[in-house]
C-alpha positions in Angstrom: -0.1 0.0 0.1 1.0 3.6 -0.9 0.3 5.5 2.3 1.0 8.9 0.6 -1.8 8.5 -2.2 -5.0 10.3 -2.0 -8.5 9.0 -2.2 -10.9 9.6 -5.0 -14.2 8.4 -3.3 -16.5 11.1 -2.1 -18.0 8.8 0.3 -14.8 8.1 2.4 -14.6 11.9 3.3 -13.8 13.0 7.1 -16.5 12.9 9.4 -16.3 13.7 13.4 -15.7 10.5 15.5 -14.5 8.9 12.2 -11.2 8.2 10.2 -8.2 10.4 10.2 -6.6 11.3 7.0 -4.0 8.3 6.8 -7.0 5.9 7.5 -8.9 7.4 4.9 -6.0 6.8 2.4 -6.1 3.1 3.5 -9.9 2.7 2.8 -9.7 4.7 -0.6 -6.9 2.4 -1.8 -8.4 -0.8 -0.9 -11.6 0.4 -2.4 -10.0 1.3 -5.6 -7.8 -1.8 -5.8 -11.1 -3.9 -5.1 -13.2 -2.2 -7.7 -10.8 -2.5 -10.3 -9.1 -5.9 -9.6 -11.7 -8.1 -7.6 -15.1 -6.8 -8.6 -14.6 -8.3 -12.1 -13.7 -11.6 -10.5 -17.0 -11.8 -8.2 -19.5 -12.9 -10.7 -17.7 -15.9 -11.8 -16.5 -16.6 -8.3 -20.2 -16.8 -7.2 -21.4 -18.7 -10.5 -19.0 -21.5 -10.3 -17.4 -21.3 -6.8 -14.4 -20.5 -9.0 -11.0 -19.7 -7.2 -8.9 -17.2 -9.2 -5.6 -18.6 -8.6 -3.4 -15.3 -9.2 -5.5 -13.1 -7.2 -3.5 -13.4 -3.8 -0.4 -12.9 -5.6 -1.9 -9.6 -7.1 -3.2 -8.6 -3.6 0.3 -9.2 -2.2 2.1 -7.1 -4.8 -0.1 -4.2 -4.1 0.7 -4.3 -0.4 -2.5 -5.4 1.1 -1.4 -8.6 3.1 0.5 -8.5 6.1 -1.2 -5.2 7.3 -0.5 -5.6 11.0 3.0 -7.2 10.5 6.2 -5.4 10.8 8.1 -4.4 7.5 11.0 -6.7 8.6 8.9 -9.8 7.9 7.3 -8.1 4.4 4.1 -6.6 6.1 2.8 -3.1 6.2 3.7 -2.2 9.8 0.1 -0.9 10.6 -2.5 -1.7 13.1 -5.8 -3.7 13.2 -8.1 -0.9 12.2 -6.2 -0.2 9.0 -6.6 -4.2 8.4 -10.4 -3.7 9.1 -10.6 -0.8 6.4 -8.8 -3.1 3.9 -11.5 -5.6 4.5 -14.1 -3.1 4.5 -13.0 -1.9 1.1 -12.5 -5.4 -0.4 -15.8 -6.4 1.0 -17.8 -3.7 -0.8 -16.8 -5.1 -4.3 -16.2 -8.7 -3.8 -17.0 -10.0 -0.2 -16.0 -13.7 -1.1 -12.4 -12.5 -1.8 -12.8 -10.3 1.6 -13.6 -13.6 3.7 -10.6 -15.3 1.8 -8.4 -12.3 2.8 -9.3 -12.2 6.4 -8.8 -15.9 6.8 -5.4 -15.8 5.5 -4.3 -12.3 6.8 -5.9 -12.2 10.5 -6.6 -15.9 11.2 -3.4 -17.4 9.9 -0.6 -14.7 9.1 -1.4 -12.6 12.1 -1.8 -15.4 14.5 1.5 -16.8 13.5 3.1 -13.4 14.0 1.6 -12.8 17.4 2.2 -16.4 18.8 5.2 -18.1 16.9 8.5 -17.9 17.6 11.2 -16.0 15.7 12.1 -19.1 13.3 8.4 -19.6 12.6 8.0 -15.9 11.8 11.2 -16.1 9.4 10.1 -19.1 7.7 6.3 -18.5 7.0 5.7 -14.6 7.2 7.4 -13.5 4.0 5.6 -15.7 1.6 2.3 -15.2 3.3 2.7 -11.5 3.3 3.6 -11.5 -0.5 0.6 -13.6 -1.4 3.0 -16.3 -2.6 1.4 -18.8 -0.1 -2.3 -19.0 1.0 -2.9 -19.4 4.7 -5.7 -21.0 6.7 -6.9 -21.8 10.2 -8.5 -25.1 11.3 -10.6 -25.1 14.4 -14.2 -26.3 13.6 -14.8 -29.9 13.5 -17.8 -32.0 12.2 -18.7 -32.6 15.9 -17.6 -29.2 17.3 -18.7 -26.3 16.2 -19.9 -23.6 19.0 -18.1 -25.8 21.5 -14.9 -25.9 19.5 -12.7 -26.4 22.1 -14.5 -28.9 24.6 -15.6 -31.0 21.8 -12.5 -31.1 20.0 -11.5 -34.8 18.7 -8.4 -34.1 16.6 -5.4 -35.2 18.5 -1.7 -35.0 18.4 0.6 -37.4 19.9 4.4 -36.9 20.4 6.6 -39.1 18.4 10.3 -38.3 18.6 10.8 -35.0 16.7 7.4 -34.7 15.3 3.7 -34.8 16.4 1.2 -37.0 14.6 -2.2 -35.5 13.9 -5.3 -37.4 13.6 -8.8 -36.1 13.0 -10.7 -33.7 10.8 -11.6 -30.3 10.3 -14.5 -28.8 8.4 -16.0 -25.6 7.2 -12.3 -24.2 6.9 -12.1 -21.0 4.7 -9.3 -21.3 2.4 -8.9 -25.0 3.2 -8.8 -26.4 -0.3 -6.3 -23.8 -1.5 -4.0 -23.4 1.5 -0.3 -23.8 1.6 0.3 -23.0 5.3 -2.4 -24.0 8.0 -2.7 -23.2 11.7 -4.3 -26.3 13.0 -5.6 -26.8 16.7 -5.3 -30.5 18.0 -5.6 -32.2 21.7 -2.3 -32.7 22.9 -3.8 -33.9 26.4 -7.3 -35.4 26.2 -7.5 -35.6 29.8 -7.2 -31.8 30.2 -10.3 -31.0 27.8 -10.0 -27.6 26.5 -7.0 -27.1 28.5 -5.0 -29.8 26.6 -5.1 -28.0 23.2 -2.0 -26.9 21.2 -1.6 -25.2 17.9 0.5 -26.4 14.9 1.8 -25.0 11.6 0.8 -27.7 8.9 2.1 -27.6 5.4 0.0 -28.8 2.7 2.6 -31.4 1.5 3.3 -32.9 5.0 2.5 -36.6 4.7 -1.0 -37.6 6.0 -2.7 -34.3 5.2 -5.2 -34.1 2.5 -8.3 -32.0 1.4 -11.1 -34.4 1.9 -13.6 -32.3 0.0 -14.3 -28.6 -1.3 -17.7 -27.4 -0.1 -20.6 -25.8 -2.0 -22.1 -23.0 -0.5 -25.1 -20.7 -0.4 -23.3 -17.6 0.0 -19.7 -16.3 -0.2 -19.1 -18.5 -3.2 -15.7 -18.6 -4.7 -14.0 -18.0 -1.2 -13.0 -21.8 -0.9 -14.3 -23.8 2.0 -13.6 -27.5 2.8 -13.1 -30.4 4.9 -9.6 -31.4 5.9 -8.3 -34.7 7.0 -5.3 -35.5 9.2 -4.4 -39.6 8.9 -1.1 -39.9 10.9 0.2 -36.6 9.6 3.8 -36.0 10.8 4.3 -32.4 11.8 7.9 -31.5 13.0 7.8 -30.5 16.7 9.4 -27.2 16.0 6.1 -26.4 14.2 4.1 -26.2 17.6 3.0 -22.4 18.1 3.5 -21.6 21.6 3.9 -24.3 24.4 2.2 -27.7 24.4 -1.4 -27.5 25.7 -1.6 -23.6 25.8 -3.5 -23.4 22.4 -6.5 -22.2 24.3 -4.9 -18.9 24.9 -4.1 -18.4 21.4 -7.7 -19.3 20.3 -9.5 -16.9 22.5 -7.3 -14.0 21.8 -7.6 -14.9 17.9 -11.3 -15.1 18.3 -11.7 -11.6 19.7 -9.8 -10.2 16.8 -11.7 -12.5 14.3 -14.9 -11.2 15.8 -13.6 -7.4 15.3 -12.7 -8.2 11.8 -16.1 -10.0 10.7 -17.9 -6.5 11.4 -16.1 -4.8 8.6 -17.5 -7.4 6.0 -20.8 -6.8 7.1 -20.0 -3.0 6.9 -18.7 -3.2 3.2 -21.6 -5.5 2.0 -24.4 -3.1 3.5 -22.7 -0.1 1.9 -22.5 -1.7 -1.5 -26.3 -2.8 -1.1 -27.1 0.7 0.1 -25.4 2.0 -3.0 -27.0 -0.2 -5.4 -30.7 0.6 -3.9 -30.3 4.3 -4.3 -29.1 3.6 -7.8 -32.2 1.5 -8.5 -34.5 3.8 -6.7 -33.6 6.7 -9.0 -33.4 4.7 -12.3 -36.5 2.2 -12.0 -39.8 3.7 -13.1 -43.2 2.7 -11.9 -46.3 4.7 -12.7 -44.5 7.3 -14.8 -42.0 8.3 -12.2 -38.8 6.9 -10.3 -39.8 4.4 -7.3 -37.5 6.8 -5.2 -40.2 9.5 -5.5 -42.4 7.1 -3.3 -42.5 7.5 0.2 -42.2 3.7 1.1 -39.2 3.4 -1.0 -37.7 6.5 0.7 -38.5 5.1 4.1 -36.6 1.7 3.3 -33.8 3.7 2.1 -33.5 6.0 5.3 -33.9 2.7 7.4 -30.9 1.3 5.6 -28.7 4.4 5.8 -29.3 4.5 9.7 -28.2 1.2 9.9 -25.1 1.5 7.8 -23.9 4.6 9.8 -24.5 2.9 13.0 -22.7 -0.3 11.8 -19.8 2.2 10.8 -19.5 3.7 14.3 -19.6 0.6 16.1 -17.2 -1.2 13.9 -14.5 1.6 14.0 -14.8 1.8 17.6 -14.3 -1.7 18.4 -11.6 -2.1 15.8 -9.7 0.8 17.7 -10.2 -0.8 20.9 -9.1 -4.5 19.8 -5.8 -3.1 18.1 -3.8 -3.2 21.4 -4.5 -7.1 21.3 -1.9 -7.6 18.8 0.5 -8.2 21.5 -1.7 -10.3 23.4 -4.8 -10.5 25.8 -8.5 -10.9 24.7 -10.8 -13.9 25.5 -12.0 -12.0 28.7 -13.3 -8.5 30.1 -14.7 -5.7 28.0 -13.0 -6.3 24.8 -14.2 -10.0 24.8 -17.8 -8.2 25.3 -17.3 -5.6 22.8 -16.3 -7.7 19.9 -19.1 -10.1 20.6 -21.4 -7.2 20.4 -20.1 -5.4 17.3 -20.3 -8.6 15.2 -23.6 -9.4 16.5 -25.1 -5.9 15.7 -23.4 -5.8 12.5 -24.4 -9.2 11.4 -28.1 -8.4 12.3 -27.9 -5.0 10.7 -26.6 -6.1 7.4 -29.2 -8.8 7.2 -32.1 -6.0 7.7 -30.2 -3.8 5.0 -30.2 -6.6 2.5 -33.8 -7.5 3.4 -34.8 -4.1 2.4 -32.5 -3.9 -0.6 -34.0 -7.0 -2.2 -37.4 -5.4 -1.4 -36.5 -2.2 -3.4 -35.1 -4.2 -6.1 -38.4 -6.2 -6.3 -38.2 -9.3 -8.9 -34.9 -8.1 -10.2 -33.4 -8.7 -6.7 -34.8 -12.3 -6.5 -32.8 -13.3 -9.7 -29.8 -15.4 -8.6 -27.5 -13.9 -11.0 -28.2 -10.1 -9.6 -25.4 -8.6 -7.5 -28.0 -7.7 -4.9 -28.9 -11.5 -4.7 -25.4 -12.2 -4.3 -24.9 -9.8 -1.4 -28.3 -11.1 0.2 -27.0 -14.7 0.0 -24.0 -13.7 2.1 -25.8 -12.5 5.3 -26.5 -15.8 6.9 -22.9 -16.9 7.3 -22.1 -13.6 9.0 -24.7 -14.7 11.9 -23.0 -17.8 12.1 -19.2 -17.7 11.4 -16.8 -16.8 14.2 -19.4 -18.1 16.9 -23.2 -17.9 16.3 -25.2 -15.0 17.5 -26.5 -17.0 20.3 -23.0 -17.6 21.4 -22.4 -13.9 21.1 -25.1 -13.3 23.3 -24.0 -15.9 25.8 -20.5 -14.0 25.8 -22.1 -10.4 26.3 -24.4 -11.5 29.2 -21.8 -13.7 30.8 -19.6 -10.6 30.9 -22.3 -8.4 32.1 -23.2 -10.8 35.0 -19.6 -11.1 36.0 -19.5 -7.3 36.4 -22.9 -7.7 38.5 -21.3 -10.2 41.0 -18.0 -8.1 41.0 -20.2 -5.2 41.9 -22.5 -6.8 44.1 
């Protein structure tokens, strides 16, 4: 990313309680790159669950990977809020690629940087920052979703200089195309959730394979799959952090992941509002544009309020989560805030797209339309990175802890 460039889009202009000049440049650049390079890929990605193999290299060449990674490892040396702005800009034009981007940049790359040792950083980060390799994170299993830690059945046993992994992971974003995967497995079954460790697995390691690529309702083209580990031998030096201490990596990573889902919601909602305004101005009924009817005006006003409140909450939580880059998370106010922001954003983008399809009428119901593509994305945002129900449990759990402390 070129930090000195000036933005062109009028809708990224300064507001009170909003972005500073440098942050607006980041959003402008991400928006422009995504509109020119990623938007033309979006229709085919959706139609065919197609993965454009050179896209990651192009994203890397333009400096949009490793946003939070120091320059010595090939990153941009910026913070989580900047990363969120890149994701927002990408998601306006190709939310499926935005999802692939965040799984690579935040869940894999940033996790290895924050929790890995110096040798692991030197080995893996430069290629991940350049987009030469694709990263993924493997936590969810066929029998372990909302209770991903307690129900985890993938195991890792020590065997000399290696750990041997057995088990499977499912719904893994980037799984079918990943070169480097951060995988969680149980190293001590007796300890339950406190017996989990994290490993860097390379796609060519013996015993690892992609069991199947999954065909989805939305975010199509963002590759999602089931991964299989059958006596998969991983060098012991590829363990991230200490043995049986993977739960801390998971929990702090989940707070960052939740903070980074909201910008996807925001980007999708912004694009839906833009398309709806255009449609209301050009679609004629009863001899006049439908935007002249008060009911359509009411829907547009509701959409605008939702988008603006999403924006404020998303930016606030990104700013507050940014210090977690050096540890922390999984508890306290930030745990509650990240859950709240993604819950609110996911529910709001659902409402925005419901209204957007209503404004578009029959044309919005056609599978190939862009507004339909956006509409099919909204459900995942209420499920991924912890369902809405889990988010409510986190929020209420922290609130009730405060009640006990204050009582």
